[in-house]
C-alpha positions in Angstrom: -8.2 -12.5 -18.8 -10.6 -11.1 -16.1 -10.3 -7.3 -15.8 -13.1 -7.0 -13.2 -12.0 -6.0 -9.7 -14.2 -6.4 -6.6 -14.0 -3.3 -4.4 -14.3 -3.5 -0.6 -13.8 -1.0 2.2 -13.1 -2.6 5.5 -12.9 0.7 7.5 -10.7 0.7 10.6 -9.3 -2.9 10.9 -6.5 -4.3 13.1 -3.5 -5.1 11.0 -3.3 -8.8 11.8 -7.0 -9.3 11.1 -6.7 -7.5 7.7 -3.6 -9.6 6.9 -5.5 -12.8 7.5 -8.5 -11.6 5.5 -6.2 -10.6 2.6 -4.4 -13.9 2.7 -7.7 -15.8 2.3 -8.3 -14.0 -1.1 -4.6 -14.4 -2.0 -4.7 -18.2 -1.3 -8.1 -18.5 -3.2 -6.6 -17.0 -6.4 -3.4 -19.0 -6.1 -5.4 -22.3 -5.7 -7.5 -21.6 -8.8 -4.3 -21.1 -10.8 -2.8 -24.3 -9.3 -5.9 -26.3 -10.2 -6.0 -24.8 -13.7 -2.5 -25.9 -14.3 -3.0 -29.4 -12.9 -6.2 -30.1 -14.6 -5.5 -28.1 -17.8 -8.6 -25.9 -17.2 -9.2 -22.2 -17.6 -11.3 -21.1 -14.7 -11.0 -17.3 -14.4 -9.3 -15.9 -11.4 -10.9 -13.1 -9.4 -9.3 -9.8 -8.5 -9.9 -7.8 -5.3 -9.1 -4.2 -4.1 -9.4 -3.5 -0.4 -9.4 -0.1 1.3 -8.7 0.0 5.0 -7.2 2.0 7.8 -5.3 0.5 10.7 -4.9 1.5 14.4 -1.4 2.7 15.2 1.1 -0.1 14.1 4.6 -0.4 12.9 5.2 -3.2 10.4 8.5 -4.7 9.5 8.9 -6.4 6.1 10.9 -9.5 5.3 14.1 -7.6 4.4 13.7 -5.0 7.2 16.1 -4.4 10.1 14.6 -4.5 13.6 17.0 -1.7 14.7 15.0 0.7 12.4 12.4 0.7 15.2 13.9 3.4 17.4 11.7 2.7 20.4 12.3 -0.1 22.8 9.4 -2.5 22.5 8.4 -1.9 26.1 7.8 1.8 25.1 5.3 0.9 22.4 2.4 0.5 24.8 3.0 4.0 26.1 2.6 5.3 22.5 -0.4 3.1 21.9 1.2 1.4 18.9 1.8 -2.2 18.1 4.6 -3.9 16.2 4.2 -6.6 13.7 6.6 -8.7 11.6 4.9 -9.2 8.2 5.6 -11.0 4.9 5.7 -8.1 2.4 8.8 -6.7 0.9 10.5 -3.6 2.2 11.6 -2.4 5.6 9.7 -0.8 8.4 6.8 1.6 8.0 3.9 3.0 10.0 0.1 2.7 9.6 -2.5 4.6 11.5 -5.7 6.6 11.3 -5.9 9.2 8.5 -3.9 7.0 6.2 -5.5 5.3 3.2 -4.2 1.8 2.9 -5.0 0.0 -0.4 -4.5 -3.8 -0.8 -5.0 -5.0 -4.4 -5.1 -8.7 -4.3 -5.0 -9.4 -8.0 -3.7 -11.9 -10.6 -1.1 -10.1 -12.6 -1.7 -12.5 -15.4 -5.1 -10.9 -15.8 -3.4 -7.6 -16.6 -0.4 -9.0 -18.6 2.2 -7.3 -16.4 5.1 -8.3 -14.2 5.9 -7.2 -10.7 8.1 -4.2 -11.6 5.4 -2.9 -14.0 2.8 -3.4 -11.2 4.7 -1.3 -8.7 5.3 1.4 -11.3 1.6 1.4 -12.1 0.7 1.7 -8.4 3.0 4.7 -8.1 1.4 6.2 -11.2 -2.0 5.9 -9.6 -0.9 7.8 -6.6 0.9 10.4 -8.6 -2.3 11.1 -10.6 -4.4 11.3 -7.5 -2.0 13.8 -5.9 -2.1 15.8 -9.1 -5.9 16.2 -8.6 -5.1 18.2 -5.5 -2.2 20.2 -7.0 0.5 18.1 -5.3 3.4 17.0 -7.6 4.2 13.5 -6.7 7.4 11.9 -8.1 9.4 8.7 -8.2 12.8 8.6 -6.5 15.3 6.5 -8.4 16.1 3.3 -6.6 13.4 3.9 -4.0 9.9 2.5 -4.1 6.9 4.8 -3.4 5.8 8.3 -4.2 7.8 11.3 -3.1 7.7 15.1 -3.2 10.8 17.0 -4.2 12.6 13.8 -5.1 16.4 14.2 -5.5 16.5 17.4 -3.5 17.4 18.0 0.1 13.7 18.6 0.9 12.7 15.1 -0.4 9.8 13.7 1.6 7.7 10.5 1.1 4.0 10.7 1.0 3.1 7.2 0.0 4.8 3.9 0.8 4.5 0.8 -1.3 5.3 -2.8 -0.2 4.0 -5.9 -1.9 4.2 -9.7 -1.9 3.7 -11.9 -4.9 3.4 -15.6 -5.4 2.4 -17.2 -8.7 1.9 -13.7 -10.0 -0.8 -13.0 -7.4 -0.3 -9.9 -5.3 -1.1 -8.9 -1.7 -0.2 -5.9 0.5 0.0 -2.6 -1.4 0.2 1.1 -0.7 -0.2 3.5 2.3 -1.0 7.1 1.4 -0.7 9.7 4.1 -3.8 11.9 4.0 -4.5 13.2 7.5 -1.9 11.0 9.2 -0.3 11.9 12.5 3.2 12.2 11.2 4.8 12.2 14.7 4.6 8.4 14.7 7.3 8.3 12.0 9.7 9.9 14.4 10.1 6.6 16.2 11.3 4.6 13.1 13.6 5.0 10.1 10.8 4.9 7.6 11.5 2.2 4.9 15.0 2.1 6.2 15.8 5.4 4.5 17.7 7.9 6.6 17.8 11.7 6.3 14.6 12.0 4.3 11.3 13.3 5.6 7.7 12.1 5.5 4.7 14.2 4.7 0.9 14.0 4.2 -1.6 15.6 1.9 -2.9 17.6 4.9 0.5 19.0 5.6 1.2 19.9 2.0 -2.3 21.5 1.5 -2.7 23.2 4.8 -6.2 21.6 5.1 -7.7 18.2 5.7 -8.7 16.5 2.5 -11.9 14.3 2.7 -10.8 10.7 2.8 -13.8 9.4 0.9 -13.1 11.9 -2.0 -9.4 10.7 -2.1 -10.6 7.1 -2.3 -12.8 7.9 -5.2 -9.9 9.4 -7.0 -7.8 6.3 -6.3 -10.5 4.1 -7.7 -10.9 6.3 -10.8 -7.2 6.4 -11.6 -6.6 2.7 -10.8 -9.4 1.7 -13.2 -7.8 3.9 -15.9 -4.2 2.8 -15.5 -5.0 -0.9 -15.0 -7.7 -0.8 -17.7 -10.2 -2.5 -15.4 -13.7 -2.2 -14.1 -14.7 -2.2 -10.4 -17.6 -4.1 -9.0 -19.1 -3.6 -5.6 
């Protein structure tokens, strides 16, 4: 099993461009697995971890409801935000500058885990990272992602998670609000969940965390929790 993960940072990237670039790695890993099965070979599959930020965009997952976008589509241009139907799980969410998006494109067989374990491990990475800043992240029963004050009236989401898998290969991932402009969430029902808030590290801390430092913490805790090594 290959536990090495190639680390990339694409910077600010249009959502659809990032989706196509992700998909090329996703398809590459799947094809190796298909060939191994057909030819009874054991060529190792690579793993990738991509950091990026996106310009303002609302993305709607496969199970999402279009009515969870509260703006008429003609109003999107006024707010400088695009709208994309995508192939991950989950409902509608927002991506924008100041949000760290992580796309692990990995072969779960390399890590001996299933999709539920994978999502719980991603949540644990973010919970550990938030703890480095004195923020207590939590899981909310029945709801994917990382929350603050889960189960209380003040519950608010700080990190969304939505993935796609095929042949135990993953794509999409998580979006952690660091210095995100939270006003963009006012125009959607985030993840289809009503009556719960959204927050950011900046809002909770009262200061702007350094995005590069947060990324380093993500890499450190991902390597620990997934028992892997990163390669540049």
